[in-house]
N, C-alpha and C positions, 0 to 999 in steps of 0.2 A: 470240386470246382463247379460253379454254376455256369449256365449257358453264356451269360454276359461275360464272365471272367474268361471263359474259353475263347470267345470272339475277340476280346481285348488282347489276349495272348497271341492269337493268330494274326490280327491286324492292328498292332500297337500304334503305328503312325496314323491310321485313320481315326482311332479313338482319341489320340492325343490332339489331333487337329481340332476335334470338336470340344474336348475337355478344356484345353488351355485357354481359348478365348473366354469361355464361360466362367471358368473358375478364377482366372486372373482378372479379367476386365470387369465383370459384373459383380462378383461376390467378394473379390479380394482387392479392389482398387485402392483401398486405404493404405495398403502396404507400400505402394509406390508414391504415396502422398499426392495422388491425383495426376500423376504423370502417365500418359498413355504410351510413352516411348520406351518404357521399361527402365528408365533412369530414375534415380531417387533424388528427391528434393529434400534438403535438410529439414528436420522437424523444428518447430518453433514453439516456445512457451511464451505466453504473454500474461503478465500479472499486473493487475491494477491495484494501486495503493491510493491512499487519500491524496497524495501529492504528485504521483508519477504513474507512467506506464513503464514496466520493465520487460524488455524483450530479450529472450535468450534463444540463440540458434546454435545447434550442434553442427560444426563444420570442420572436422579434424583434417589436418594435412594442408591447410591453407596458410597463407601469410596475410597479415593485415593489409598489405598493398594490393591483394587480389580482390578486395571488396570495394564496392561503390554503394553508398547509402544515400538515398534521396528522400526527403520529406517534402511533399507538395500538398499544402493544406492538411487534410487528414489522411492522405495516402502515403504510406511508407513503402518504399521499394528498396529491396536489398538484392544487389546483383553481385555475382562472383564469377571470375574467370581465372583459370589456372591452366597453364600449358607446361608440360614437362618435356624439356628438350634433352635427349640423351646424346651427349657428345661422344663422338667416336673417332677413331684413328682412320685416316684416309685409306690405309692398307687393309682395313677390315672389310670382309664381304659378309653380308647378312643374307641368310635364307629366310629369316623371319625377324621382324623388328616391330614391336608394338609401341605406338606413341600414346601418350596419355594427355587428354584434354578434358577438363572438367569445367562446366559452367552451369549456372542456375540463376533463376530470378524468382523471388517471392515478393508478392505485393499484398500488403495488409492494410485494411481500412480501420482507422481509429475513429472514435466518436467525433462528430463534426464540431468545430469551433471550441475545442477543449485544449488543444495542444499548444504549448509555448515553443515555437520553432527555434527560437534563439538559444534555448538552454539545453538542447539535445547533446548527449555525450555518448561515445561508443568506445569500447575496448575489446580487443581480441587476445585471449590468452588460453593456452593449452587446449585448443580446438573448440573453444566456446566464444562466440560473438555475443557481447552484452551491450544493449542499448538502454539508456535511461532517458525517457521522454517526459519532461515535466509538464504538468497541467498548467493552464493559465490560472492566475490568481482567482478569478471569478468562478472558475470551474472546480476549484478544490473544495472538498467536503469540509465544512466547518463543524467543529464540535458543538454539541447542544448548548444552548445559552439559556440561562435562567432569567426570566423576565420578571422584574419586581412590579408589583401592583402599587401605583402611587396614590 
């Protein structure tokens, strides 16, 4: 056992005090999706096609009524709040009871002046929130056109 390992074994809380902030916050911040509070924010996939932006968010355990989705110009904001209330009998006495409250907000910037706000659709199924955000007609990629010489 090296000298550092011996010191870590003797003073584990001192070393974990220094190791945790460094390893979690500076080098491993991506695992919490940018959240410094230790909570996780659902991962998002955004795919651009010729006609749409397709947004997928993994958010298992939610109901579609838990979501609020707002598109303001090119700013897409997805907010979710879920509170689990455990009903109990009045005669029950708890020595410990843990409540569950989950909330998050993701804000995504889409390219400016490209989105058709009126055509946005959303669905939530089996833990996956899916948004289809159509592009405006003038922003859609047109196929190559052959130009005849007259």
